MARBA-3410 file (N, C-alpha, C, O; in Angstrom, 1 decimal):
96
0.7,-1.3,-0.5,0.1,0.3,0.0,1.1,1.7,0.1,2.0,2.0,0.8 ~ 0.5,2.2,-0.7,1.0,3.4,-1.1,0.6,4.0,0.0,-0.4,3.9,0.6 ~ 2.4,4.8,0.6,2.0,5.8,2.0,1.7,7.2,1.4,2.2,7.1,0.3 ~ 1.4,8.2,1.5,1.5,9.9,1.5,1.3,10.4,2.7,0.6,9.9,3.5 ~ 2.0,11.5,2.8,2.0,12.5,4.0,0.3,13.1,3.6,-0.2,13.6,2.6
-0.2,12.9,4.5,-1.1,14.0,4.1,-1.5,14.7,4.4,-2.7,14.9,4.2 ~ -0.4,15.7,5.4,-1.4,16.7,6.6,-0.3,16.9,6.9,0.3,16.1,7.6 ~ 0.1,17.8,6.5,0.9,19.5,7.5,0.6,20.1,7.8,0.2,21.2,7.4 ~ 0.5,19.4,9.3,-0.1,20.7,10.4,1.0,22.4,11.1,2.2,22.5,10.6 ~ 0.6,23.0,11.8,1.6,23.6,12.0,2.9,22.9,12.5,4.1,23.1,12.2
2.4,21.8,13.5,3.3,21.0,14.3,3.2,18.9,14.2,3.6,17.7,14.5 ~ 2.7,19.5,13.5,2.9,17.6,12.6,2.5,17.4,11.5,1.4,17.7,10.9 ~ 3.9,16.3,11.1,2.8,16.1,9.9,2.5,14.9,10.1,3.3,14.6,11.0 ~ 1.7,14.0,9.9,0.8,12.8,9.9,0.7,12.1,8.8,0.5,12.9,7.9 ~ 0.8,10.8,8.5,0.3,9.4,7.8,-0.6,8.3,8.4,-0.5,7.5,9.3
-2.0,8.8,7.1,-3.0,7.3,7.7,-2.7,6.9,7.1,-1.9,7.1,6.2 ~ -4.1,5.4,7.7,-3.4,5.0,7.3,-4.9,3.3,8.0,-4.6,2.5,8.9 ~ -6.0,3.3,7.3,-6.6,2.4,7.8,-7.4,3.1,9.1,-8.4,2.6,9.6 ~ -7.1,4.2,9.5,-7.9,4.6,10.1,-6.5,4.9,11.8,-6.7,5.6,12.8 ~ -5.4,4.2,11.3,-4.9,4.4,12.5,-3.6,5.7,11.7,-3.5,5.9,10.5
-2.8,6.4,12.9,-2.4,7.2,12.2,-0.8,8.2,13.2,-0.8,8.8,14.3 ~ 0.0,8.0,12.4,1.3,8.3,12.4,1.5,9.5,12.5,1.1,10.3,11.6 ~ 2.4,10.1,13.8,2.7,10.9,13.2,4.7,11.4,14.0,5.4,10.7,14.6 ~ 4.9,12.4,13.8,6.1,13.5,13.7,5.5,14.8,14.5,4.8,15.7,14.0 ~ 5.9,14.8,15.5,5.7,16.4,16.2,7.3,17.5,15.5,8.4,17.3,15.2
6.3,18.5,15.8,7.9,19.5,15.4,7.9,20.8,15.6,6.9,20.5,16.3 ~ 8.1,21.7,15.7,8.2,23.1,16.3,9.3,24.2,15.2,10.2,23.8,14.5 ~ 9.0,25.1,15.3,9.7,25.8,14.4,9.6,27.2,15.5,8.8,27.6,16.4 ~ 11.2,28.0,14.9,11.0,29.8,15.8,11.0,30.5,14.9,10.8,30.1,13.8 ~ 11.1,31.9,15.5,11.8,32.4,14.3,12.9,33.0,13.9,12.9,33.8,13.1
14.2,32.6,14.5,15.3,31.5,14.9,16.0,31.5,13.7,17.0,32.0,13.3 ~ 14.8,30.5,13.0,15.7,29.6,11.7,15.8,28.0,11.9,16.2,27.0,11.2 ~ 15.3,28.3,13.5,14.9,26.0,14.3,14.1,25.6,14.1,13.1,26.3,14.1 ~ 14.0,24.2,13.6,13.3,23.5,13.7,13.4,22.0,15.1,14.2,21.2,14.7 ~ 13.0,21.8,15.9,12.8,21.3,16.9,11.6,20.0,16.2,10.4,20.1,15.8
12.4,19.0,16.1,12.0,17.5,15.9,11.6,17.3,17.4,12.5,17.8,18.1 ~ 10.7,16.7,18.2,10.3,16.5,19.5,10.4,14.9,19.6,11.3,14.3,20.3 ~ 9.0,14.0,18.5,8.3,12.9,19.0,8.3,12.9,17.6,8.3,13.9,16.9 ~ 8.2,11.1,17.3,7.4,10.3,16.4,6.9,9.0,17.6,7.4,8.3,18.5 ~ 5.7,9.3,16.8,4.5,8.1,17.3,4.4,7.2,16.1,4.3,7.8,15.0
4.3,6.0,16.1,4.2,5.4,15.2,3.0,4.1,15.7,3.4,3.4,16.6 ~ 1.5,3.8,15.2,1.0,2.7,16.4,1.4,1.8,16.4,2.4,2.1,17.1 ~ 1.4,1.0,16.3,1.5,-0.8,16.3,1.1,-1.7,14.9,1.7,-2.5,14.1 ~ 0.1,-1.2,15.2,-0.1,-2.1,13.2,0.2,-1.1,11.6,0.2,-1.3,10.4 ~ 0.5,0.0,12.6,2.0,0.9,10.9,3.3,0.7,11.1,4.1,1.1,10.3
3.8,-0.1,12.6,4.8,-0.2,12.2,5.8,-1.4,11.7,5.2,-2.3,11.2 ~ 7.0,-1.4,11.8,8.1,-2.3,10.4,8.3,-2.1,9.3,9.1,-2.7,8.6 ~ 6.9,-0.7,8.7,7.2,-1.5,7.6,7.5,0.4,6.8,7.2,0.8,5.7 ~ 8.3,1.2,8.0,9.4,2.9,7.7,8.0,3.6,7.2,7.9,3.7,6.0 ~ 7.2,3.9,7.7,6.7,5.1,8.3,7.0,5.8,8.9,7.1,7.0,8.6
7.8,5.2,10.6,8.6,6.5,11.0,10.0,7.1,10.1,9.9,8.3,9.8 ~ 11.0,6.6,9.7,11.8,7.0,8.3,10.8,7.4,7.1,11.2,7.8,6.1 ~ 9.6,7.3,7.3,8.9,8.2,6.3,8.7,9.6,6.7,8.5,10.6,6.0 ~ 8.8,9.5,7.9,8.6,11.0,8.7,9.2,11.6,9.1,9.0,12.8,9.2 ~ 10.1,11.1,9.3,11.9,11.6,9.7,12.0,12.3,8.0,11.9,13.6,7.9
12.1,11.7,7.2,12.8,12.0,5.9,11.8,13.4,5.6,12.3,14.2,4.8 ~ 10.5,13.7,6.0,9.7,13.8,5.3,9.7,15.8,6.5,9.0,16.9,6.4 ~ 10.4,15.6,7.2,10.6,16.2,8.6,12.0,16.9,8.3,12.2,18.1,8.4 ~ 13.1,16.0,7.9,14.8,16.7,7.3,14.3,17.2,5.9,14.9,18.2,5.4 ~ 13.2,16.7,5.0,13.6,17.5,4.0,12.7,19.3,4.0,13.2,20.3,3.4
11.6,19.3,4.9,10.6,20.6,5.3,12.0,21.6,5.5,12.4,22.7,5.1 ~ 12.2,21.1,6.2,13.5,21.4,6.6,15.0,22.3,5.8,15.7,23.3,5.8 ~ 15.0,21.1,5.1,15.8,21.8,4.3,15.2,23.1,3.2,15.7,24.2,3.1 ~ 13.9,22.7,2.5,13.2,23.2,1.3,13.2,24.7,3.1,14.1,25.6,3.3 ~ 12.6,24.7,3.5,12.8,26.2,4.2,14.0,26.3,5.0,13.7,26.6,6.1
15.2,26.2,4.8,16.8,27.0,4.8,16.6,26.6,6.6,16.4,27.6,7.4 ~ 16.5,25.6,7.1,15.8,25.9,8.8,17.1,25.0,9.0,17.6,24.4,8.0 ~ 17.6,24.8,10.4,18.5,24.0,11.5,17.7,23.7,12.2,16.8,24.4,12.8 ~ 18.1,22.0,12.5,17.2,21.4,12.9,17.5,21.2,14.1,18.5,20.5,14.2 ~ 16.9,21.6,15.4,17.2,20.6,17.0,17.1,19.0,17.0,15.9,18.9,17.4
17.6,17.9,16.8,16.8,16.5,17.0,16.9,15.9,19.0,17.9,15.4,19.7 ~ 16.0,16.1,19.3,15.3,15.5,20.8,14.7,14.2,20.1,14.8,13.5,21.1 ~ 14.2,13.5,19.3,13.0,12.8,19.4,14.5,11.7,19.1,15.6,12.1,18.6 ~ 14.3,10.3,19.4,16.0,9.1,19.5,15.6,9.2,18.3,16.1,10.1,17.6 ~ 14.4,8.2,17.4,14.0,8.0,16.0,15.0,8.6,14.9,15.8,8.0,14.2
14.6,10.5,14.8,15.2,11.5,13.9,16.3,11.4,13.7,17.0,11.5,12.7 ~ 16.6,11.1,15.3,18.7,10.7,15.7,18.8,9.7,15.3,19.9,9.6,14.8 ~ 18.1,8.6,15.0,19.2,7.6,14.4,18.8,7.3,12.5,19.6,6.5,11.9 ~ 17.8,7.8,11.8,17.6,8.5,10.8,18.6,9.2,10.0,19.0,9.2,8.9 ~ 19.0,10.0,11.3,19.7,11.4,10.7,21.0,11.2,10.5,21.8,12.1,10.2
21.6,9.1,11.1,22.4,8.7,11.9,23.2,7.7,10.6,24.3,7.2,10.3 ~ 21.9,7.8,10.0,21.9,6.5,8.9,22.1,6.8,7.8,22.3,5.9,7.0 ~ 21.9,8.5,7.4,21.4,9.1,6.5,21.9,10.3,6.2,21.2,11.3,6.0 ~ 23.5,10.0,6.2,24.5,11.3,6.5,23.8,12.7,5.3,24.2,13.9,5.4 ~ 23.0,12.5,4.3,23.0,13.4,3.4,21.9,14.7,3.7,21.8,15.6,2.8
21.2,14.9,5.2,20.7,15.2,6.4,22.0,15.8,6.9,22.1,17.0,6.7 ~ 23.1,14.8,7.5,23.6,15.5,8.8,24.3,17.1,8.5,25.4,17.4,9.0 ~ 23.7,17.6,7.9,24.8,19.0,7.2,23.1,20.3,8.2,23.3,21.5,8.3 ~ 21.9,19.8,8.5,21.1,20.1,8.7,21.3,20.6,10.4,21.0,21.6,11.0 ~ 22.0,19.3,10.7,21.5,19.3,12.2,22.4,20.0,12.5,23.5,20.1,11.9
21.7,20.8,14.0,22.7,21.8,14.1,23.2,21.4,16.2,24.2,21.6,16.9 ~ 21.5,20.8,16.6,21.6,20.7,17.4,21.5,18.9,18.0,20.4,18.9,17.5 ~ 21.6,17.9,18.4,21.4,16.2,18.4,21.6,16.5,20.5,22.5,17.0,21.2 ~ 20.2,15.7,20.8,19.7,15.5,22.1,18.8,14.3,21.8,17.7,14.3,21.3 ~ 19.6,12.9,22.3,19.3,12.1,22.4,19.1,11.5,24.1,20.0,11.2,24.9
17.7,11.5,24.4,16.9,11.1,25.5,16.8,9.7,25.5,16.1,9.2,26.4
END
Protein backbone atom coordinates (compact mmCIF):
# COMPACT_ATOMS: atom_id res chain seq x y z
CA UNK A 1 0.00 0.00 0.00
CA UNK A 2 1.33 3.42 -0.90
CA UNK A 3 1.80 5.76 2.02
CA UNK A 4 1.55 9.48 1.44
CA UNK A 5 2.01 12.40 3.76
CA UNK A 6 -1.62 13.34 4.16
CA UNK A 7 -1.42 16.45 6.21
CA UNK A 8 1.00 19.07 7.41
CA UNK A 9 -0.24 21.09 10.35
CA UNK A 10 1.59 23.69 12.34
CA UNK A 11 3.28 21.10 14.53
CA UNK A 12 2.73 17.69 12.94
CA UNK A 13 3.46 15.63 9.89
CA UNK A 14 0.93 12.82 9.74
CA UNK A 15 0.36 9.61 7.81
CA UNK A 16 -3.08 8.05 8.08
CA UNK A 17 -3.72 4.47 7.10
CA UNK A 18 -6.84 2.38 7.79
CA UNK A 19 -7.97 4.75 10.53
CA UNK A 20 -4.59 4.75 12.30
CA UNK A 21 -2.44 7.89 12.45
CA UNK A 22 1.35 8.03 12.74
CA UNK A 23 2.89 11.43 13.38
CA UNK A 24 6.08 13.40 13.91
CA UNK A 25 5.76 16.39 16.24
CA UNK A 26 7.89 19.48 15.62
CA UNK A 27 8.10 23.20 16.22
CA UNK A 28 9.78 26.00 14.31
CA UNK A 29 10.88 29.37 15.63
CA UNK A 30 11.66 32.78 14.22
CA UNK A 31 15.41 32.15 14.56
CA UNK A 32 15.41 29.53 11.79
CA UNK A 33 15.26 26.41 13.96
CA UNK A 34 13.08 23.34 13.65
CA UNK A 35 12.92 21.14 16.75
CA UNK A 36 11.88 17.53 16.17
CA UNK A 37 10.30 16.44 19.44
CA UNK A 38 8.61 13.09 19.03
CA UNK A 39 7.54 10.42 16.55
CA UNK A 40 4.66 8.06 17.26
CA UNK A 41 3.68 5.09 15.10
CA UNK A 42 0.73 2.87 16.10
CA UNK A 43 1.60 -0.84 16.48
CA UNK A 44 -0.41 -1.76 13.36
CA UNK A 45 1.80 0.54 11.25
CA UNK A 46 5.20 -0.44 12.65
CA UNK A 47 7.91 -2.30 10.79
CA UNK A 48 7.07 -0.85 7.38
CA UNK A 49 9.20 2.29 7.28
CA UNK A 50 6.48 4.73 8.34
CA UNK A 51 8.65 6.36 11.00
CA UNK A 52 11.54 6.77 8.54
CA UNK A 53 9.16 8.33 6.01
CA UNK A 54 8.01 10.84 8.62
CA UNK A 55 11.61 11.66 9.57
CA UNK A 56 12.63 12.10 5.94
CA UNK A 57 9.66 14.39 5.38
CA UNK A 58 10.71 16.50 8.38
CA UNK A 59 14.32 16.81 7.21
CA UNK A 60 13.22 17.59 3.65
CA UNK A 61 10.89 20.28 5.03
CA UNK A 62 13.78 21.76 7.02
CA UNK A 63 16.00 21.75 3.95
CA UNK A 64 13.36 23.37 1.72
CA UNK A 65 12.76 26.08 4.32
CA UNK A 66 16.42 26.71 5.19
CA UNK A 67 15.96 25.59 8.78
CA UNK A 68 18.57 24.19 11.16
CA UNK A 69 17.34 21.12 13.04
CA UNK A 70 17.45 20.47 16.76
CA UNK A 71 16.89 16.73 17.15
CA UNK A 72 15.29 15.62 20.43
CA UNK A 73 13.47 12.53 19.11
CA UNK A 74 15.64 9.38 19.27
CA UNK A 75 14.02 8.01 16.12
CA UNK A 76 14.89 11.14 14.14
CA UNK A 77 18.43 11.03 15.56
CA UNK A 78 18.74 7.43 14.37
CA UNK A 79 17.40 8.38 10.95
CA UNK A 80 19.95 11.15 10.43
CA UNK A 81 22.73 8.79 11.52
CA UNK A 82 21.70 6.37 8.76
CA UNK A 83 21.21 9.15 6.19
CA UNK A 84 24.33 11.35 6.18
CA UNK A 85 22.90 13.56 3.44
CA UNK A 86 20.84 15.27 6.18
CA UNK A 87 23.63 15.73 8.76
CA UNK A 88 24.46 19.23 7.56
CA UNK A 89 21.00 20.36 8.70
CA UNK A 90 21.53 19.27 12.30
CA UNK A 91 22.67 22.03 14.59
CA UNK A 92 21.86 20.32 17.87
CA UNK A 93 21.16 16.74 18.76
CA UNK A 94 19.96 15.46 22.12
CA UNK A 95 19.33 11.75 22.53
CA UNK A 96 16.91 11.13 25.34
